[in-house]
Phi, psi and omega in degrees: 000134177288143178307325178289327179288324178296316181297316182294317181295318182294325176296315180300320183273007176083013180282115187245345180298106185303324178295317178297312179302314179298323180293318181287325178292323177295322178296313177299320180293318175301320180297320181291321179298328185296321180297329179292343179286348178299339179294343186248026181307327181294336182240359183239129176286164176303314181299316177292329174293324173299319181291315180298325179293332182276339189300324180294332185271344186288149173268333171211148182232128174248123184237135177236123180227106185279333192250332186224163175290133180303140182315314185299340186247008182277138172288159182301318182293317181297314183299316181299313181293315182296312182294323176296318177293334176276001175092013180284142175285164181293331177291320178296315181302315177302315181294321182294322176298318178296320176300312183301316179291328176288323175298318179304313184294324180291322184277343184300120177072009182268234186294162172291127182244127178240118184242127173251116184247129177290151183301329181302322180302332186263335182259347175288117187283085175278110178082358181094176187303317184297311181298320181290326176294319175297321179297316177293321177298322176297322177293316176303314179293317180298328184288348178280348177296143183299322186266009182242137173235111180258134180235145177253132174257103184282156181303327182300338177300339179078192180290151179209168185298336178257025182302122176078001183250117177269138181203164179227130173246127175245130175248146184232146173280340182288120183293348178273355179246133173275148174299145189241149173240127181246116180260132176252081184234028183090336173239068187308137182204154173242131176236140170286138179233153179259000000 
């Protein structure tokens, strides 16, 4: 359903609460945006496409990444080197970079984003000192965004329940949507949580 159609239907049915109208229009917009991710079927799992499709409708996103800089905040050089080291072809790296840039624009000024990055992500020398300096400066710049809160989890914090586990939690104001947990554990999955 197109966002303009949603707005017209809500008017027809007498829904006048502007906040509720805006939420439902945004959900329609997010659903349509999710379809555009099909261009990246080669590099995105169905589960990841589901998660990306929900990001625009979320009111807050919590991301925990213990080992690497999260994709949305990687510089192009850091991403190329990291993905190359993980065995990705240059074509797939290019597509993944496009996905990262597209997600950045969707999330810019959108939901509140809280990112917890493990110290390992900042001390692992991906590409050497120059690349890491650029990457850390990118994180510092990103942290200036109004909707982003970046946190560092130092080694000194010791063991914790999410040790080694990357995940994303998305929270929604809409009572019809369950908060979602996306686990990055080799068997990517999205689960509704209460």
